[in-house]
N, C-alpha and C positions, 0 to 999 in steps of 0.2 A: 819217583818210585816206580818200582820195576816191579815182576814177578818174579817170586821167591819161590823155591823147592818148598820151603818147608812152613811158610807163612801164608795168611791171610792178611792186609794192609789197603785200610777203607780210611779213607780222609771225609769225615764230617761236618762240614761247616770249619770252625778251626780245632776239632779234636782229628787228633789220627788213631785208629783203631787199632790197634796191630794183635794177630790171632795168630798162635802157635797151632801149627795145623797138622800133626801126626797123632793122633787118635789114636787109630790102630796100633801104635806101638807105644799107648801111654805115654803120648807126648814127649817122650824120651830124649834127650839131648845131643843129637846128633852133630859129626862133623860141621854140616851145613848147617845145622840152627845155631853153632856158636860164631860159624863164619857171618850167618845174616842179620843178627841181631846188630852188630859192627855196625852194617852198611845203613838199615832200618833206623840206627838210632842215629848216623850220624846226619843222615837227611832230615831227619825229624829236628835236629837241633839247629841244622843250618837254614830253613825253611821257614821265611818268618808267617806262612798263612797258617802255619802250626804253632797251638799255643800250649796245648796238655795233649798227654798221648795215655792212650787205654791199651793195661796188656791185659789179655785174657786166654782162655786157649779152648779148642775145640776141642768137642768128646766128654769123655767122664770124670778123668784127668785133669787137673792143671798141670803138672809134669812128675814123673817117674824119677825125674834125674838124669844123672850123664848116661847115656848111649856105653851099656856094657860093651856093646861090637866095635865101639869106637875105644874102650881102652885097650881092650884085646888085640885089636889092630896096632898100638902103639906099643902095648907088651912085646910084639910081635917084632921089631922094626929095631929093639933093645939089642946089641951084642954084646962081649963079655968082658969089655973095658969098662971099667966102673966109671972112670970119671968122661969119656964122651957118652955113655948113658944118664950118667947127672945135667952133663951141658943141656943134652938132647930135653929132658924131662922138664927141665927148669923154663927153657925155651918154649913148650907147649905149654905150661902151665901160664905163663908171664902172658903168653896167646889168650888162653881163655880167662883169662881175669881182666885183660883188654874187653872184650869183649861185653861183662858187666858193665865194667868200668864205662864202658859210652854209654849205658842208660844213667850212670848218677851224674856222667859229666852232662848228659845231656840238657839244655838252658830250658827247657819245660817240664813241668813238674808230668811225673808219672804215676798213674794210678792203678793198682793191682790188684785184675779180678779172680781169682781162686777158688776151684771148686776142685772136688775131690781130692786125690795124692797132690801133694807139692813137698817130694820127697828130696833131699842130696842138694844136686845142682838149683833144683826151683827154689830152695830156699835161701841158695847163695844168691840166684834171681830176685826174687821177689823183697832180700832185705836191700837191693840197690834201686829200688823204686821208692818215690816220696810215701805214698799211701800206698795202705792193703786194706781191702774188703774180701770177705768168703761166703759159704756158702753153709748150710747147717752141717752138709756131709764132708767137707773139709780135713784136712788130717796133714799134720808136720811133722815132718820127721829129718833132723839132722843125722844120716843116714850111713855118710862116710865109715865112723867107727867098724862099722858091724863089717866093711869091707878092709878093714884093715888100716885104714889110713889116716890122716888129721884131713879135715876140709878145708880145701889150699886158692877156694874162687873167690872168698867174700866175707861167709857165713860167719867163720869166727873174727874178722874184724869187723862188720858192721851191726851185726846184731847182739852184742853188748849194748850198742845207742838205744837199743831199741824195746827191748825187756830188758830183765832185773838181770847182774851179773849172776847172781846164786841160779837161777830156772836155765839159762844161759847154758854154765858148769851142765847144770844135772841135763839138759839133752842131748850137749855136744860127749860128757863121758858116755851113758846107757844107750843112746840112740831111739829112747824110746817113742814112740807116738803120741803125740798133741791135738785134743782135736778143738772142734770151733769153738765153743764155749772157753776150754783154758786159753786157747790164742785170743780170745776178745777180752779175756779176764788180765790177760797177761801184758794187754796193750799192742801184741803184734797184729792185730786186724785193730781196724776204727767200728767196722758193723759186722752183722751177721746177717744174710737172708736164707729164706727157705729151699729157692732151687735157682740154677744158673743162668733161668733167663732173668728173672727178677733183681738179681745179682749184677749182671749186665747194661741191663738197664738201666737201675740206680748209678752205676757208677759212671757212664755215660753221661747222665745227670749234672753229674757232681762235676765230670770234666767241660762239659758247656758252661757249666757256671764260674767254672774259674778262667777258662778260656774267653768270658766276658768283659774280663777285668785287662785295665793297662799290662799288655806283654811287658811293658819296660818298669813295671810294679812289680808283677806275680816272679818276671826271674829274675831280677834284681833281690826278691826276699830269697828266691831257693838258692841264688850265688850267697847270700848273708850266713843261712843256717848250717849248709855243708861246712863253709869256711867258721863258723863258729863252733861245730863240733871240732876241728879236730885244730883250734888254736885257744889260746888266751881270752878271757874276758873282754881283755885292756887290747890286746890284737883288733878282736872284732870291733869294737867300737872304733877306733881308728880307722881300720879298714871299712865299714861304711859310712863314716864319715867324709872319707877322700872320695867313696863311689859316691854317693848322695850331694855331692859337691857340685858332679855332672849330670849325673840322672834328675835333679830337681829343676834342674832347668827345661826339661821335657815340656813338650805342650801336654802330654796327658796330663800332669798337675794341675795345669787349668782346665780342661775341657771337665775333668773330674769333682775341683772345687765348683764351675759355675753349672753344673748338671746336679751337684748336692743343694745347692740356690737356689736354682728353679727348679729341684724335685723331679727331675727326668733322666734318663739314663742316658749314659757316657756311652759314645762310639768311640772305639781308638783304634788308628793308623796300627796295620802290622808292623 
């Protein structure tokens, strides 16, 4: 782990707690935020001592979305030549997509704890996480339509697999705000908590429960779920057969079975 400009990162046992730390800016996602997300999740992915990640944010709001100062700076860098502008913008969009891809591609489950506003880029971020939880005061908004653009960093690609297509389209076309009750009913979040403190405590507890399981089993499960989303049933079955042909030879399977038989809690290597 390193010192970060926009994040606080703490490892609690086998769980990495990643906290977005720009509360004075409503945790708007600046250039540093995007860059550091990539670095943090590359570390979480490759460090075997990390088995689960909790993503939360300090302050009143989870994130107000992409930092408008960053958008203005990008606009100022454009020229009068359309082709070169398009090339520059495409490169920047793919760079930002890559930061959130690092969350989805992290082999460890990522649990999001959301309070206050989760707007624009914040939705892109939480859609890339495995599981989402929120506070009663949480509010969600696909804000891009109100600033004259289509969301381009993952919301329109990932959210239809999390909530219904009709609701997804309504939110994207209208830019209206969805409160925590509706988010809960829609399946965007798994549970709603009364305040930020109880939310973070509960999500950390769930992450510790996941971290106590076999990392071979948990990480294999995440791999299969993402693969199944993007492939046919037949392709998914073929992939898991090939995967488990190797992974079923792990010592974790023997330890888990022996622990079940002896009614003990198994302990797994990283």
